[in-house]
C-alpha positions as CSV (number, residue, x, y, z in Angstrom):
1,M,128.6,-129.2,113.6
2,K,126.2,-130.3,116.3
3,K,123.1,-130.2,114.1
4,L,124.8,-132.0,111.3
5,L,125.8,-134.7,113.8
6,I,122.2,-135.0,114.9
7,L,121.1,-135.3,111.3
8,T,123.7,-138.1,110.7
9,L,122.8,-139.9,113.9
10,S,119.1,-139.7,113.0
11,I,119.7,-141.3,109.7
12,M,121.8,-144.0,111.3
13,G,119.1,-144.7,113.9
14,L,116.5,-145.0,111.2
15,S,118.6,-147.5,109.2
16,A,120.8,-149.3,111.7
17,S,118.8,-152.5,111.5
18,A,118.2,-152.3,107.7
19,Q,120.1,-154.7,105.5
20,H,118.6,-153.6,102.2
21,M,117.5,-150.2,101.0
22,T,113.7,-149.5,101.4
23,P,111.4,-146.8,100.2
24,E,111.1,-145.6,103.8
25,L,114.9,-145.1,104.1
26,L,115.1,-143.5,100.7
27,W,112.7,-140.8,101.9
28,K,114.8,-140.1,104.9
29,L,118.1,-139.4,103.1
30,G,119.6,-135.9,103.1
31,R,119.5,-134.2,99.7
32,V,122.7,-132.2,99.1
33,S,123.0,-129.2,96.9
34,A,126.2,-127.0,96.8
35,L,125.6,-123.2,96.8
36,G,129.1,-122.0,96.1
37,I,132.6,-121.3,97.4
38,T,133.0,-118.6,100.0
39,K,134.6,-115.2,99.1
40,D,137.9,-116.1,100.9
41,G,138.1,-119.4,98.9
42,K,138.4,-121.5,102.1
43,N,135.0,-123.2,102.4
44,I,132.1,-124.6,100.4
45,V,128.5,-123.6,101.4
46,Y,125.9,-126.2,100.8
47,K,122.3,-127.1,101.7
48,V,120.9,-130.3,103.1
49,T,117.2,-130.9,102.6
50,V,115.5,-133.7,104.5
51,P,112.0,-134.8,103.8
52,S,109.5,-135.5,106.6
53,V,106.9,-138.1,105.4
54,E,105.0,-137.7,108.7
55,E,104.7,-133.9,108.3
56,N,104.6,-134.1,104.5
57,K,107.2,-131.3,104.1
58,F,110.9,-130.7,103.6
59,D,113.3,-129.0,106.0
60,S,116.6,-127.4,105.0
61,K,119.7,-126.5,106.8
62,F,122.9,-124.8,105.5
63,Y,126.5,-125.8,106.2
64,S,130.0,-124.8,105.5
65,I,132.9,-127.3,104.9
66,P,136.6,-126.6,104.1
67,V,137.5,-127.0,100.5
68,N,140.1,-129.6,101.4
69,G,137.7,-131.6,103.5
70,G,137.0,-131.6,107.3
71,N,134.2,-131.0,109.7
72,A,131.0,-129.3,108.5
73,T,129.5,-126.4,110.6
74,E,126.0,-125.1,110.4
75,V,125.7,-121.5,109.1
76,E,122.8,-119.1,109.3
77,D,123.5,-116.0,107.1
78,Y,125.1,-118.0,104.4
79,K,124.5,-115.4,101.6
80,N,127.0,-113.0,103.1
81,L,129.7,-115.7,102.8
82,L,129.3,-116.1,99.1
83,K,130.1,-113.8,96.2
84,D,126.8,-112.3,94.9
85,R,126.7,-113.0,91.2
86,N,123.8,-110.6,91.0
87,L,125.8,-107.6,92.3
88,S,126.7,-105.2,89.5
89,P,130.4,-104.6,88.7
90,D,130.3,-101.2,90.3
91,G,128.6,-102.6,93.4
92,K,125.6,-100.2,93.1
93,Y,122.8,-102.6,91.9
94,L,121.3,-106.0,92.4
95,L,119.9,-108.1,89.6
96,S,116.7,-110.0,90.3
97,S,113.4,-111.1,88.7
98,Q,109.8,-110.6,89.6
99,E,106.5,-112.0,88.3
100,I,104.4,-109.2,86.9
101,K,100.9,-109.1,85.7
102,I,100.9,-108.1,82.0
103,E,98.0,-109.5,80.1
104,K,94.3,-109.7,80.6
105,V,93.1,-113.3,81.2
106,N,90.5,-113.5,83.9
107,G,86.9,-112.4,83.6
108,G,87.5,-109.6,86.1
109,D,90.3,-108.3,83.9
110,Y,87.9,-107.7,81.1
111,Y,84.8,-106.9,83.1
112,P,85.8,-105.2,86.4
113,E,82.3,-105.2,87.6
114,L,82.3,-109.0,87.5
115,D,85.3,-109.4,89.7
116,K,84.0,-112.6,91.3
117,S,83.9,-114.5,88.0
118,T,86.2,-117.4,87.6
119,V,86.4,-117.2,83.8
120,Q,89.7,-117.5,81.9
121,I,89.8,-116.1,78.3
122,Y,92.6,-117.0,75.9
123,N,93.3,-115.9,72.3
124,G,96.3,-118.2,71.7
125,L,98.2,-121.2,73.0
126,D,100.5,-121.2,76.0
127,Y,97.3,-120.9,78.1
128,R,98.9,-123.4,80.5
129,H,102.5,-124.6,80.9
130,W,103.9,-127.6,82.8
131,D,101.6,-127.4,85.8
132,T,100.3,-123.9,85.9
133,W,97.5,-122.0,84.1
134,N,98.5,-118.7,82.4
135,E,97.1,-115.9,84.5
136,G,98.7,-113.2,82.5
137,K,101.8,-113.0,84.7
138,H,105.3,-113.0,83.4
139,N,108.8,-113.3,84.9
140,H,110.7,-110.0,84.3
141,V,114.3,-109.3,84.9
142,G,115.2,-106.0,86.6
143,Y,117.6,-104.3,89.0
144,S,117.4,-102.3,92.2
145,P,119.8,-100.1,94.2
146,V,121.7,-102.1,96.8
147,N,120.4,-100.0,99.6
148,D,116.8,-99.8,98.2
149,T,115.9,-103.3,97.0
150,D,112.2,-102.5,96.9
151,N,112.9,-100.0,94.1
152,F,112.8,-102.5,91.3
153,T,113.4,-101.3,87.7
154,D,111.7,-103.6,85.2
155,I,113.9,-103.7,82.1
156,M,111.2,-105.7,80.2
157,K,108.4,-103.3,81.0
158,D,105.0,-104.3,79.6
159,E,106.5,-107.1,77.5
160,P,104.4,-110.3,77.5
161,Y,107.5,-112.4,77.7
162,D,109.5,-114.3,80.3
163,S,113.0,-114.2,81.8
164,P,113.8,-116.4,83.6
165,Q,112.2,-118.8,81.2
166,K,109.2,-120.8,82.5
167,P,109.0,-123.4,84.0
168,F,112.6,-124.2,85.0
169,G,114.7,-121.1,84.3
170,G,116.5,-119.4,87.2
171,E,119.5,-117.1,87.8
172,E,121.4,-118.8,85.0
173,D,119.1,-116.9,82.6
174,Y,120.5,-113.4,83.4
175,T,123.9,-111.9,84.2
176,W,125.8,-108.6,84.3
177,T,128.2,-107.7,81.5
178,P,131.7,-106.5,82.6
179,E,130.6,-103.0,81.6
180,G,127.6,-103.1,83.9
181,N,124.8,-103.8,81.4
182,I,122.5,-106.8,81.7
183,V,122.3,-109.9,79.4
184,Y,119.2,-112.1,79.8
185,V,117.5,-115.0,78.0
186,S,114.0,-114.7,76.7
187,K,111.7,-116.2,74.1
188,K,110.1,-113.1,72.8
189,K,107.1,-114.8,71.4
190,A,103.6,-115.0,72.8
191,G,100.5,-117.3,72.5
192,T,100.6,-119.9,69.8
193,A,104.0,-118.7,68.5
194,Y,105.5,-119.3,71.9
195,A,104.1,-122.8,72.1
196,T,105.5,-123.8,68.7
197,S,109.0,-122.5,69.0
198,T,112.3,-123.0,71.0
199,N,113.8,-119.7,69.7
200,T,115.2,-118.1,72.9
201,D,117.7,-115.3,72.3
202,L,120.2,-113.4,74.4
203,Y,119.3,-109.7,74.9
204,E,121.5,-106.9,76.3
205,Y,119.9,-104.1,78.2
206,N,122.0,-100.9,78.4
207,L,121.5,-99.1,81.7
208,S,122.6,-95.8,80.4
209,S,120.5,-95.6,77.2
210,K,117.6,-97.8,78.5
211,T,117.7,-99.7,75.2
212,T,117.6,-103.4,74.5
213,K,119.5,-105.2,71.7
214,N,119.1,-108.8,70.5
215,L,122.5,-110.4,70.6
216,T,121.6,-113.6,68.8
217,P,119.0,-112.6,66.1
218,N,120.3,-115.1,63.5
219,N,120.0,-118.3,65.5
220,P,116.6,-119.9,65.3
221,G,117.0,-122.4,68.2
222,Y,117.8,-122.1,71.9
223,D,120.4,-119.6,73.2
224,T,120.9,-120.1,76.9
225,Q,123.2,-119.8,80.0
226,P,125.0,-116.5,79.2
227,A,128.3,-116.0,81.0
228,F,131.5,-114.0,80.5
229,S,135.1,-115.3,80.3
230,P,137.7,-113.7,82.6
231,Q,138.7,-111.6,79.5
232,G,135.1,-110.4,79.1
233,D,134.0,-112.6,76.1
234,L,130.3,-113.4,76.1
235,T,129.8,-117.2,76.2
236,W,126.6,-119.3,76.0
237,L,125.0,-122.6,75.0
238,Q,123.4,-122.8,71.6
239,M,121.1,-125.2,69.7
240,K,120.7,-124.4,66.1
241,R,117.3,-125.7,65.0
242,D,114.0,-124.2,66.0
243,G,111.5,-126.6,67.6
244,Y,114.1,-129.2,68.5
245,E,114.5,-129.2,72.2
246,A,117.1,-132.0,72.2
247,D,119.4,-130.6,69.5
248,K,123.2,-130.7,69.9
249,N,124.1,-128.1,72.5
250,D,127.3,-126.3,71.7
251,I,129.5,-123.8,73.6
252,I,129.7,-120.4,71.7
253,V,132.3,-117.7,72.5
254,R,131.9,-114.2,71.0
255,H,135.5,-113.1,70.7
256,K,136.4,-109.8,69.0
257,G,133.0,-109.8,67.4
258,I,133.3,-113.3,66.0
259,D,131.3,-116.3,67.3
260,I,133.5,-119.3,67.8
261,N,131.9,-122.7,68.3
262,L,134.2,-124.6,70.6
263,T,132.4,-127.9,70.4
264,A,131.3,-128.0,66.7
265,G,133.7,-130.8,65.9
266,W,132.9,-132.9,69.0
267,D,130.2,-135.6,68.6
268,G,128.3,-134.8,71.8
269,T,126.0,-132.3,73.6
270,V,126.9,-130.0,76.5
271,D,124.9,-129.8,79.7
272,S,126.6,-126.8,81.4
273,F,130.0,-125.1,81.4
274,I,132.4,-122.9,83.4
275,W,135.5,-120.9,82.4
276,S,138.8,-121.7,83.9
277,E,140.1,-118.9,86.1
278,D,142.8,-117.9,83.6
279,G,140.4,-117.9,80.7
280,K,142.4,-120.4,78.7
281,K,140.0,-123.3,79.0
282,V,136.3,-124.1,79.3
283,Y,135.2,-127.0,81.6
284,F,131.9,-128.6,80.8
285,L,129.7,-131.5,81.7
286,A,128.2,-133.9,79.2
287,P,126.7,-137.4,78.9
288,I,129.1,-140.1,77.7
289,D,128.7,-143.8,77.5
290,G,125.9,-144.1,80.1
291,T,127.5,-141.6,82.5
292,K,127.9,-137.8,82.9
293,Q,131.5,-136.7,83.0
294,L,133.7,-133.6,83.2
295,F,135.4,-132.4,80.0
296,E,137.6,-129.5,79.0
297,V,138.1,-127.6,75.7
298,N,140.9,-125.2,75.1
299,F,140.1,-121.6,73.8
300,P,142.4,-120.7,70.9
301,G,140.9,-117.3,70.2
302,L,141.5,-116.3,66.6
303,T,144.8,-118.2,66.4
304,K,145.3,-121.3,64.2
305,I,145.7,-123.5,67.3
306,A,143.4,-126.5,67.0
307,V,140.4,-126.8,69.4
308,R,140.7,-130.0,71.5
309,V,138.0,-131.5,73.6
310,T,139.4,-133.7,76.4
311,Q,137.4,-136.0,78.7
312,L,138.8,-135.5,82.2
313,T,136.9,-138.0,84.4
314,D,135.7,-141.5,83.8
315,G,134.0,-144.0,86.0
316,Y,130.6,-145.5,87.2
317,W,129.3,-142.1,88.4
318,D,127.7,-138.9,87.2
319,V,129.3,-135.5,87.6
320,N,126.2,-133.4,88.0
321,S,127.3,-129.8,88.5
322,V,130.5,-127.7,88.9
323,V,130.6,-125.6,92.0
324,G,133.9,-123.8,91.4
325,F,137.6,-123.9,91.7
326,S,140.0,-124.3,94.6
327,G,143.6,-124.0,93.4
328,K,144.4,-127.0,91.2
329,N,141.1,-128.7,92.2
330,I,137.6,-128.4,90.8
331,I,134.6,-128.8,93.1
332,V,131.7,-130.8,91.8
333,M,128.5,-132.7,92.7
334,R,128.7,-136.4,92.1
335,S,126.3,-139.3,92.3
336,D,125.9,-142.9,91.2
337,M,123.1,-145.5,91.2
338,N,123.9,-146.4,94.8
339,H,124.6,-142.9,96.2
340,A,122.8,-139.6,96.2
341,N,124.6,-136.4,95.4
342,E,127.6,-135.4,97.6
343,I,130.3,-132.8,97.1
344,Y,133.6,-133.9,95.7
345,S,136.9,-132.3,94.9
346,Y,138.8,-133.4,91.8
347,D,142.5,-132.8,91.4
348,L,143.0,-131.8,87.8
349,K,146.7,-132.6,87.9
350,K,146.7,-135.9,89.9
351,K,143.3,-137.0,88.7
352,D,142.4,-137.9,92.3
353,W,138.9,-137.6,93.9
354,N,138.3,-136.4,97.5
355,Q,134.8,-136.7,98.9
356,L,134.1,-133.6,100.9
357,S,130.5,-133.9,102.2
358,H,129.4,-137.1,104.0
359,V,125.7,-136.4,104.7
360,N,124.5,-139.9,103.9
361,D,127.6,-142.0,104.6
362,A,126.3,-143.3,107.9
363,A,123.1,-144.6,106.3
364,Y,124.8,-146.2,103.3
365,A,127.3,-147.9,105.7
366,T,124.4,-150.0,107.1
367,I,122.9,-150.9,103.7
368,K,123.9,-153.8,101.4
369,L,124.4,-152.1,98.1
370,S,123.3,-153.4,94.7
371,K,125.9,-154.2,92.1
372,T,125.9,-152.3,88.7
373,E,127.3,-154.0,85.6
374,K,127.9,-152.5,82.2
375,R,126.9,-154.7,79.3
376,Y,127.0,-154.3,75.6
377,V,124.2,-155.8,73.5
378,T,124.1,-156.1,69.7
379,T,120.9,-154.5,68.3
380,T,118.8,-155.8,65.4
381,D,120.6,-153.4,63.1
382,G,124.1,-154.5,64.2
383,K,125.0,-151.7,66.5
384,K,126.5,-152.0,70.0
385,M,124.2,-150.7,72.7
386,L,125.2,-150.1,76.3
387,V,122.9,-151.7,78.9
388,W,123.1,-151.1,82.6
389,V,122.3,-154.2,84.7
390,I,121.6,-153.7,88.3
391,L,121.7,-156.8,90.5
392,P,120.1,-157.3,94.0
393,P,122.3,-157.1,97.1
394,D,123.5,-160.6,98.1
395,F,123.1,-161.6,94.4
396,D,123.4,-165.3,94.0
397,A,123.9,-166.5,90.3
398,S,122.6,-169.9,91.2
399,K,119.1,-168.4,91.9
400,K,116.5,-167.0,89.6
401,Y,115.3,-163.4,89.9
402,P,112.3,-161.5,88.5
403,T,113.6,-158.9,86.1
404,L,112.4,-155.4,85.1
405,L,113.0,-153.7,81.8
406,Y,113.4,-150.0,82.7
407,C,112.3,-147.6,79.9
408,Q,113.8,-144.1,80.2
409,G,111.8,-141.0,79.5
410,G,112.8,-137.9,77.6
411,P,112.8,-139.3,75.0
412,Q,116.3,-137.7,74.6
413,S,117.5,-137.8,78.2
414,A,120.6,-139.6,79.4
415,L,120.2,-143.0,81.2
416,S,123.3,-142.5,83.3
417,Q,124.5,-143.1,86.8
418,F,121.7,-140.9,88.2
419,Y,120.2,-141.2,91.6
420,S,116.4,-140.8,91.7
421,F,114.2,-140.5,94.7
422,R,111.4,-142.2,92.7
423,W,112.9,-144.4,90.0
424,N,115.6,-145.6,92.3
425,F,117.3,-148.7,91.0
426,Q,118.9,-149.4,94.4
427,V,115.5,-149.7,96.0
428,M,114.1,-151.8,93.2
429,A,117.1,-154.2,93.3
430,A,116.9,-154.4,97.1
431,Q,113.4,-155.8,96.8
432,G,114.8,-158.7,94.8
433,Y,114.5,-157.5,91.2
434,I,117.2,-157.4,88.5
435,I,116.9,-154.1,86.5
436,V,117.8,-153.9,82.8
437,A,118.3,-150.3,81.7
438,P,119.3,-150.0,78.1
439,N,120.8,-146.9,76.5
440,R,118.4,-147.3,73.6
441,R,118.2,-145.0,70.5
442,G,117.6,-141.4,71.6
443,M,120.1,-141.3,74.4
444,P,122.7,-138.6,74.5
445,G,126.2,-139.7,75.2
446,H,126.6,-142.0,72.2
447,G,127.0,-139.5,69.4
448,V,124.6,-137.1,67.8
449,E,123.3,-139.6,65.3
450,W,122.3,-142.1,68.0
451,N,120.6,-139.3,70.0
452,E,118.6,-138.1,67.0
453,A,117.5,-141.5,65.7
454,I,114.4,-141.6,67.9
455,S,112.7,-138.5,66.6
456,K,109.8,-139.4,64.2
457,D,110.6,-143.1,65.0
458,W,109.1,-143.5,68.5
459,G,107.8,-147.0,67.8
460,G,110.5,-148.2,65.4
461,Q,114.1,-149.2,66.1
462,V,113.9,-148.1,69.7
463,M,111.4,-150.8,70.5
464,N,113.7,-153.4,68.9
465,D,116.5,-151.9,71.2
466,Y,114.3,-152.5,74.3
467,L,113.5,-156.1,73.2
468,S,117.2,-156.8,72.3
469,A,118.2,-155.7,75.8
470,I,115.7,-157.8,77.7
471,D,116.1,-160.8,75.5
472,D,119.9,-160.7,75.8
473,V,119.9,-160.5,79.6
474,A,117.1,-163.0,79.9
475,K,119.5,-165.6,78.5
476,E,121.3,-165.6,81.8
477,P,120.4,-168.6,84.0
478,Y,119.7,-166.3,87.0
479,V,116.9,-164.5,85.1
480,D,113.4,-165.9,85.6
481,K,112.1,-165.7,82.1
482,T,108.5,-166.3,83.4
483,R,108.7,-163.2,85.6
484,L,109.6,-160.2,83.4
485,G,108.1,-156.8,83.7
486,A,108.5,-153.4,81.9
487,V,108.3,-150.1,83.7
488,G,108.8,-146.4,82.8
489,A,107.6,-142.8,82.9
490,S,106.9,-140.1,80.3
491,Y,108.4,-141.4,77.0
492,G,109.1,-144.5,79.1
493,G,105.4,-144.7,79.9
494,Y,104.7,-144.5,76.1
495,S,107.2,-147.3,75.7
496,V,105.3,-149.4,78.2
497,F,102.0,-148.7,76.4
498,Y,103.5,-149.6,73.1
499,L,105.3,-152.7,74.3
500,A,102.0,-153.9,75.8
501,G,100.8,-154.4,72.2
502,I,103.8,-156.0,70.6
503,H,105.7,-157.8,73.4
504,N,104.6,-161.3,72.2
505,K,104.0,-162.5,75.8
506,R,107.5,-161.6,77.0
507,F,106.3,-159.6,80.0
508,K,104.0,-160.6,82.9
509,T,103.3,-157.0,84.1
510,F,103.6,-153.4,83.1
511,I,103.9,-150.1,85.0
512,A,103.5,-146.7,83.2
513,H,103.8,-143.3,84.8
514,D,102.5,-140.2,83.0
515,G,103.0,-142.0,79.7
516,V,101.8,-140.9,76.2
517,F,99.0,-143.3,75.2
518,N,97.2,-141.6,72.3
519,L,99.5,-139.5,70.1
520,Q,96.5,-137.7,68.5
521,S,95.0,-136.4,71.7
522,M,98.5,-135.8,73.1
523,Y,99.1,-133.4,70.1
524,G,95.8,-131.7,70.9
525,T,96.4,-131.1,74.6
526,T,100.1,-130.9,75.4
527,E,101.4,-127.4,76.0
528,E,104.8,-127.3,74.3
529,V,103.6,-128.1,70.8
530,F,107.1,-127.6,69.3
531,F,108.0,-130.9,70.9
532,T,105.3,-132.9,69.3
533,N,105.8,-131.1,66.0
534,W,109.4,-132.2,65.9
535,D,109.2,-135.7,67.4
536,S,105.9,-136.7,65.8
537,G,106.7,-135.1,62.5
538,G,103.9,-132.6,62.6
539,P,100.1,-132.5,63.2
540,Y,97.9,-135.5,62.7
541,W,95.7,-133.8,60.1
542,E,98.5,-133.4,57.6
543,K,97.5,-136.3,55.4
544,D,100.3,-135.8,52.9
545,N,102.9,-135.7,55.7
546,A,104.4,-139.2,55.5
547,A,106.4,-138.9,58.8
548,A,103.4,-137.6,60.7
549,Q,101.0,-140.2,59.4
550,K,103.4,-143.0,60.2
551,T,103.6,-141.6,63.8
552,Y,99.9,-141.4,64.3
553,T,99.1,-144.8,62.8
554,Q,102.0,-147.2,63.1
555,F,103.5,-145.8,66.2
556,N,100.4,-144.9,68.1
557,P,99.8,-147.3,71.1
558,I,96.0,-147.0,70.8
559,N,96.2,-148.9,67.6
560,N,97.5,-152.0,69.3
561,V,95.2,-152.1,72.3
562,D,93.4,-155.1,70.8
563,K,96.6,-157.1,71.5
564,W,96.8,-156.1,75.2
565,D,96.7,-159.1,77.4
566,T,98.9,-158.2,80.4
567,P,98.2,-156.5,83.8
568,I,99.1,-152.8,83.8
569,L,99.4,-150.2,86.6
570,I,99.0,-146.6,85.5
571,F,100.3,-143.6,87.5
572,Q,99.1,-140.1,86.5
573,G,99.5,-136.5,87.8
574,D,96.4,-134.4,87.4
575,K,98.6,-131.2,87.2
576,D,100.7,-132.7,84.4
577,F,100.1,-130.5,81.4
578,R,103.1,-131.9,79.5
579,V,101.5,-135.4,79.3
580,P,97.9,-134.5,80.3
581,I,95.7,-136.6,82.5
582,G,93.6,-137.8,79.6
583,Q,96.5,-140.0,78.4
584,G,96.4,-142.0,81.6
585,Q,92.6,-142.0,81.7
586,E,92.4,-143.3,78.1
587,A,94.9,-146.1,78.8
588,F,93.1,-147.2,82.0
589,Q,89.7,-147.1,80.4
590,A,91.0,-149.2,77.5
591,A,92.5,-151.8,79.9
592,Q,89.4,-152.0,82.0
593,L,87.0,-152.4,79.1
594,R,89.3,-155.1,77.7
595,G,88.9,-156.9,81.0
596,I,92.6,-156.6,81.8
597,K,93.7,-156.4,85.5
598,S,94.6,-152.7,85.8
599,R,94.9,-150.0,88.4
600,F,94.8,-146.2,88.1
601,V,96.7,-144.2,90.7
602,M,96.0,-140.5,90.3
603,F,97.8,-137.7,92.1
604,P,95.5,-134.6,92.1
605,D,98.2,-132.2,93.3
606,E,101.3,-133.5,91.4
607,N,102.6,-132.6,87.9
608,H,104.9,-134.7,85.7
609,W,106.8,-135.7,88.8
610,V,105.8,-136.8,92.4
611,L,107.2,-134.2,94.7
612,K,105.4,-134.3,98.0
613,P,106.8,-136.8,100.6
614,Q,103.6,-138.7,101.4
615,N,102.6,-138.9,97.7
616,G,106.1,-140.2,97.0
617,M,105.7,-142.9,99.7
618,V,102.3,-143.9,98.2
619,W,104.0,-144.1,94.8
620,Q,106.7,-146.5,96.1
621,R,104.2,-148.7,98.0
622,E,101.8,-149.0,95.1
623,F,104.8,-149.7,92.7
624,F,106.0,-152.6,94.8
625,K,102.6,-153.8,95.8
626,W,101.7,-154.1,92.1
627,L,104.8,-156.1,91.3
628,K,104.1,-158.4,94.2
629,E,100.6,-159.0,92.9
630,T,101.5,-159.5,89.3
631,L,105.1,-160.6,89.1
């Protein structure tokens, strides 16, 4: 309790005189992540990570808090308090993963006498992924005796495949079966086949026979997040189409040898799920109408009872993860555009919320928060589009404010009530800007058709959606129409580059972070080729492929650079292999040679994101310095 009090008082001291949120305060907030409910069901264990900009590092502490709320206490050996999901049903073995050298890549691998060479030799794609070059090492699942954890048995011995999946897979990629076997996720493809496919499968390893069986051989898309119901039914998330990373994600239950799709008739996509303790329902999280909420679906088994999906929560917030159950309550992580993640309890009967952790309450109590409004705009094709409008603290409708169009990345990622430590709407609004954040085509949470509409149409209807949003809000008397900007990252960065050539002098400034600028060179250098194959329609050299040719000509930002006439700031991570550095370099070079005011801010040690505290602070300062200079 004492150390948590010190943390809280520290945040209060740093923000006591602040009226509006600042980048400096943002980078002092505690970042909360729940680890689980204790074995006795009485407490929740969670981690608080606090960045130190001065020391350019993060420090973490662990706490326990009662499931019904109360005082938090610091804990040391927290792992012993939680049920170990990696312990086998008979208590004899522990599941884990190790990175193991499998393939020859380095010059010294091929020529041992030349062990000082720095050469890397590749015979296929997947030679680099996300922010790391392939050194021939792969994540392998295995197990070890509880009393001899160094005695690791690699169940994927000599296979050039990964589990957990790189770069973001974790413990959710493997689990014990009730019988004491192991189920794990892997994409058993290598090289170019790996880079062009999303076909992960579920594999079961039998500890007795030492054999492995593919449990999902007939599904060509993603199979992920294996888990078992209280009755022992294998359950997982499934996408059906190979190469489409944003396909509809459904909950599949294998019951008595038959696969039952619980969400087939529901017009949405699932983020994650958890079984009810009695095995009669599955609770899941999904985007809906500009937020992320908690849903439930009943499990009818093989009866004729209808499957019903029910939305349980609703409000201006995101339910980001489910921690577990406590009686009639479900424990979750929740955030909104004004508040970082905290732990909440939700009463499934009374529909009441109870905030359990209060790590950043003291800091927020001293800040004048921005106001978030939900607005619906009619698009050029007659559809209703949700637009979030974030107003500055102390908003005065009689004044005029500079306004930023925020372009979300993905392209198929939800623009919800998220709380970012970089693209933070509260910080932007606190500096005196109105933020316009449209749920344009491509966003999940508005039906599968809306979500899929962006693929192969990057520069089409979605650009009209952006302009419809900013034009509609700009009609308000409090918007300064002479001071509009557009900002975004990843696909949002592409959007900025594309809008720069078609905006017809709407915008006075642009900011793009790790954006796609040249779709041809993007296709030639990005690492997950399945993504560009699907969203661009195929490779640029297929002259008889109408969808691809439209992408690389009509929707390629490089073809409108002659119309660029507006200042642009470009952020780029050198270790970003998803949208490689050449994209930012090409855009900056084009702007400079066109005589346009432009700036290139390059992070040599960052990937698609900005993760280090001092780099994050530089990002914030450059962002707002540019807006001050140009808007």
